C-alpha positions in Angstrom: 75.4 -66.7 78.7 73.7 -65.4 75.5 75.5 -64.8 72.8 75.1 -60.9 72.4 75.6 -60.4 75.5 78.9 -62.1 75.2 79.8 -60.3 72.7 79.0 -57.1 74.2 81.8 -57.9 76.9 84.3 -59.1 74.6 84.4 -55.6 73.0 83.9 -53.6 76.3 87.3 -55.6 77.7 88.7 -54.5 74.3 87.7 -51.2 74.8 89.0 -51.1 78.6 92.7 -52.0 77.1 92.9 -50.3 74.6 92.1 -47.3 76.8 94.6 -48.7 79.5 97.6 -49.3 76.9 97.1 -45.4 75.9 97.1 -44.0 79.2 101.0 -43.7 78.8 100.9 -41.2 75.4 97.7 -39.5 77.2 99.9 -38.7 80.5 100.8 -34.2 80.1 104.9 -34.3 80.2 107.1 -31.9 81.6 107.4 -34.2 84.2 104.2 -36.7 83.2 101.7 -35.3 85.8 99.1 -36.1 84.4 95.0 -34.0 83.7 94.3 -30.4 85.9 93.9 -31.1 89.7 95.9 -34.5 89.5 98.8 -34.6 92.2 101.6 -36.5 91.0 102.5 -39.5 93.2 106.5 -39.6 93.9 108.0 -42.7 95.4 110.5 -41.1 98.2 114.5 -41.2 97.8 116.5 -42.6 100.5 119.8 -41.6 98.9 121.1 -37.7 99.3 119.8 -36.1 96.0 121.4 -33.6 94.2 125.0 -35.2 94.7 125.8 -36.1 91.0 127.6 -33.6 88.9 124.5 -32.2 87.1 123.9 -33.1 82.6 125.2 -30.2 80.9 125.3 -31.4 77.4 124.6 -33.4 74.9 124.6 -35.3 71.9 122.4 -35.8 68.9 122.7 -38.3 66.9 121.2 -38.0 63.8 123.7 -39.9 62.0 123.6 -43.5 63.2 124.4 -47.1 62.7 123.3 -48.6 66.0 120.6 -47.0 66.9 117.0 -46.2 65.6 115.8 -43.5 63.9 113.1 -41.8 65.2 112.7 -39.6 62.1 112.0 -36.3 63.8 111.2 -32.8 62.2 111.4 -30.0 63.1 108.7 -29.4 65.8 109.3 -33.1 67.4 113.4 -31.1 67.3 112.3 -28.1 69.0 110.3 -29.9 71.6 112.5 -31.5 72.8 115.3 -29.7 72.8 112.6 -27.3 75.3 112.8 -31.0 77.3 116.7 -30.3 76.9 116.7 -27.2 78.5 114.6 -27.5 81.0 116.7 -29.4 83.0 119.6 -27.7 82.5 121.1 -28.7 79.0 122.7 -25.5 77.4 125.5 -27.5 75.3 124.6 -29.4 72.3 127.3 -31.4 70.5 126.0 -32.7 66.9 127.6 -36.1 67.0 129.6 -36.5 63.6 128.3 -34.1 60.1 128.1 -37.6 58.3 129.1 -42.0 58.3 130.3 -43.3 55.5 127.4 -42.0 53.1 125.2 -40.8 54.6 125.4 -36.9 55.3 123.6 -34.2 58.2 123.5 -31.3 55.3 124.3 -30.6 51.5 128.0 -30.5 51.4 128.7 -29.5 48.7 132.5 -31.8 48.7 130.6 -34.4 50.4 128.4 -34.8 47.2 131.4 -35.2 45.1 132.8 -37.9 47.2 129.5 -40.1 46.3 127.7 -39.2 50.0 124.0 -39.6 49.5 121.8 -35.9 49.5 119.8 -34.9 51.9 116.7 -34.3 52.6 117.5 -32.2 55.0 119.3 -29.3 56.4 120.0 -30.6 60.2 122.8 -28.6 60.9 121.2 -25.1 59.8 118.2 -26.8 61.9 119.9 -27.6 64.9 122.1 -24.5 65.1 118.2 -23.2 64.6 117.5 -24.5 67.2 120.4 -23.9 69.7 120.5 -19.8 68.4 117.0 -19.9 70.6 117.0 -21.6 73.8 120.4 -19.9 74.2 122.4 -23.0 73.5 125.5 -23.5 72.2 126.4 -25.8 69.9 129.4 -28.1 68.9 129.7 -29.7 65.4 130.5 -32.7 64.5 132.9 -33.7 61.7 132.4 -36.3 59.6 133.3 -40.2 59.7 133.7 -41.6 56.4 134.4 -45.5 58.2 137.8 -45.8 56.1 138.9 -45.8 60.1 136.6 -48.7 60.4 138.0 -51.0 57.4 142.0 -50.3 57.5 142.4 -48.9 61.0 144.1 -45.9 59.4 142.9 -42.4 60.2 144.4 -40.6 57.6 141.2 -41.3 55.3 139.2 -38.7 57.9 142.0 -36.3 58.2 142.2 -35.5 55.0 138.1 -35.7 54.6 137.8 -33.1 57.0 139.7 -30.4 55.9 137.6 -29.8 53.3 134.8 -30.1 55.5 136.0 -27.4 59.0 136.6 -25.3 55.8 133.2 -25.5 54.3 131.5 -25.9 57.9 133.0 -22.7 59.0 132.3 -20.9 56.2 128.3 -21.6 56.0 127.0 -22.1 59.4 130.0 -19.8 61.5 127.9 -17.2 62.0 125.3 -18.4 63.8 125.5 -17.3 67.7 125.5 -20.7 69.0 127.9 -22.3 66.5 130.5 -22.7 69.7 133.2 -25.1 69.4 134.2 -28.5 67.0 133.8 -32.1 68.6 136.2 -34.4 66.8 134.7 -36.8 66.0 137.3 -40.4 65.8 135.5 -42.6 68.7 139.5 -44.1 69.4 140.7 -46.2 72.9 144.3 -46.4 73.8 147.1 -47.2 71.8 144.9 -46.0 68.4 147.8 -46.4 65.2 147.7 -42.3 64.8 145.5 -40.2 66.3 147.9 -38.2 68.4 148.5 -37.1 64.6 144.9 -36.5 63.6 143.8 -35.3 67.3 146.2 -32.3 66.8 145.7 -32.2 63.0 142.1 -32.0 62.6 141.5 -29.7 66.3 144.3 -27.4 65.1 142.6 -26.4 61.5 139.2 -25.9 63.7 140.5 -24.0 66.1 142.1 -21.9 63.2 139.7 -21.5 61.0 137.3 -20.4 63.5 139.3 -17.9 65.8 139.8 -20.5 68.5 136.7 -22.2 69.0 136.9 -25.2 71.7 137.9 -28.2 71.1 137.0 -32.0 72.3 137.4 -35.8 72.1 135.1 -38.8 73.7 137.2 -41.7 73.4 136.4 -45.0 75.2 138.1 -46.5 77.9 139.5 -50.4 77.4 137.5 -52.0 80.0 135.3 -55.8 80.2 132.3 -53.9 78.9 134.3 -52.7 75.7 132.8 -54.7 73.3 131.5 -54.2 69.6 128.0 -53.4 69.4 127.2 -56.3 67.3 129.1 -59.1 69.1 127.4 -61.2 70.9 128.7 -60.9 74.5 128.7 -57.9 76.5 132.0 -57.9 78.6 135.6 -59.9 78.0 139.0 -60.9 79.5 141.6 -58.3 78.1 140.9 -55.0 80.2 143.5 -52.5 80.7 144.3 -51.3 83.9 144.7 -48.5 86.2 148.2 -48.2 85.6 148.2 -48.8 81.7 145.3 -46.5 81.0 147.0 -43.6 83.3 150.2 -44.2 81.0 148.9 -44.1 77.7 146.4 -41.5 77.9 149.3 -39.9 79.4 151.4 -39.5 76.1 147.8 -38.3 74.3 147.6 -35.5 75.9 150.5 -34.8 75.9 150.3 -34.9 71.9 147.3 -33.4 71.7 147.5 -30.6 73.9 147.1 -26.9 72.1 144.9 -28.2 69.6 142.3 -30.4 72.2 141.2 -28.7 74.9 137.8 -30.9 76.4 138.2 -35.0 77.3 135.0 -36.1 77.3 136.0 -40.3 78.3 133.1 -42.5 77.7 131.8 -44.0 81.3 130.0 -47.5 79.8 132.5 -49.6 79.5 134.3 -49.9 82.8 132.5 -51.6 86.2 130.2 -49.3 88.7 132.9 -50.0 91.8 135.6 -49.0 88.8 134.3 -45.9 88.4 136.5 -43.4 91.7 139.5 -46.0 90.4 139.8 -44.7 87.0 137.6 -41.1 87.2 140.4 -40.4 89.4 143.0 -41.0 86.8 141.0 -39.4 83.9 141.2 -35.7 86.2 144.7 -36.1 87.6 145.8 -37.1 83.6 143.5 -33.4 82.3 145.4 -31.0 84.6 147.7 -31.9 84.2 147.6 -31.2 80.4 146.2 -28.5 80.7 142.4 -30.1 79.5 139.2 -30.0 80.5 137.7 -32.7 81.6 134.1 -34.3 81.0 132.4 -37.3 81.4 130.1 -38.1 78.4 127.8 -39.4 81.3 126.0 -42.8 79.0 122.4 -42.9 78.8 122.1 -46.6 77.6 121.9 -49.8 79.4 125.4 -51.6 78.0 125.2 -54.6 80.6 121.7 -56.0 78.9 121.4 -58.3 76.8 119.7 -56.8 73.7 121.2 -53.0 72.2 120.5 -50.3 73.3 117.6 -49.8 75.8 117.8 -46.1 78.6 119.7 -46.7 81.5 118.3 -47.5 85.6 118.5 -44.6 86.7 120.3 -45.9 89.6 122.9 -46.2 87.2 123.0 -43.7 85.5 123.4 -41.9 89.2 126.1 -43.5 90.5 128.1 -43.0 87.0 127.0 -39.0 88.3 127.9 -39.2 92.1 131.6 -40.2 91.0 132.4 -37.7 88.3 130.8 -35.2 90.9 133.3 -36.9 93.3 136.2 -36.4 91.1 135.9 -32.5 90.3 134.2 -33.1 87.3 133.9 -30.5 85.2 130.9 -31.2 82.8 128.7 -34.1 82.7 127.3 -34.3 78.8 125.6 -38.0 77.5 125.2 -40.2 74.9 122.5 -39.5 74.7 119.2 -37.1 75.5 117.0 -37.7 72.6 117.1 -41.2 72.4 117.3 -42.6 75.6 115.8 -39.8 77.8 113.0 -37.6 76.2 109.8 -37.6 77.2 108.4 -37.9 73.7 112.0 -40.6 72.5 110.2 -44.0 70.3 111.7 -45.9 73.8 108.4 -45.8 76.4 111.1 -46.4 79.3 113.1 -42.7 78.7 110.5 -40.5 79.5 110.8 -42.6 83.0 114.6 -41.9 83.0 113.2 -37.7 82.3 111.5 -38.0 85.1 113.4 -39.7 87.6 116.1 -37.6 86.9 114.1 -34.8 87.6 112.8 -35.8 90.8 117.4 -36.3 91.9 118.0 -33.3 90.9 114.2 -31.5 92.6 114.0 -29.9 89.0 110.5 -28.3 88.7 108.0 -30.2 86.9 
């Protein structure tokens, strides 16, 4: 082969490869439809459709320590709220308003505590977008990180005394401000959990005229391992009976100050879902709480943390929630793990599979 022909061949092959790689980015989204006149190809599902509890809420995770920041501006967030709305999401929850020194809004109190000044007021941004798209916004409280260092929740009570009052005075006029998320992620036997949740929940409700509060703890199951750990599972796990006894005590102590509990669903195995979900619903009914599920849309079974979950795993969890009569499904979290514009290519495919299953328009 002549040199010129070889060069021409390599150039053509290179361009063809680049075009193939670019195709996913060029595909039109909502529903990943292609160019005009192109028909979408759908694989027939061999399971019953719409048999799970639809996701109607999502966390907004902009202050995180274990998933990457996507560096979105207002346009990207506006697009994402539109994608959320298209699958029926009516509630957005700021997972935490700050973590250690990074904060989401220019809090006068937290800046005096040594926190870094943010370049954008994300609380204002999210509330304006929630107003625009007719959603309810739940404000997630501040997490100083000191609980994780010391096991003492009193630091969170003290800081949030000021944060709660400050936030309500600054942002409470928004029509979309619909409630509060008490952001301390706990499990069973967490020292001081009852007193802390009761104190923070009561203050949130008192200052806002009774707006609802909720928590999202984790079940101490086989996959309840630290994100930084090299392990995927552990052997010392809670039994269903222990879970019922311990959480019955916690629910009894916080009723009246907390309105809903959304247990994270990823720390137990898929064949354990019904046993734990049945107990969760029974406890919530007994103590007057709404029973939500935090349907994690990231995969805890992978050695690399964290990627979007396999659709069938998410489906099985949502179906268990529906079987057990849960009141609402929220997810952690749409923007990274289900959004068509996520940094993860798999997230947009999960979005498409979810829309096929729930027979939502593309």
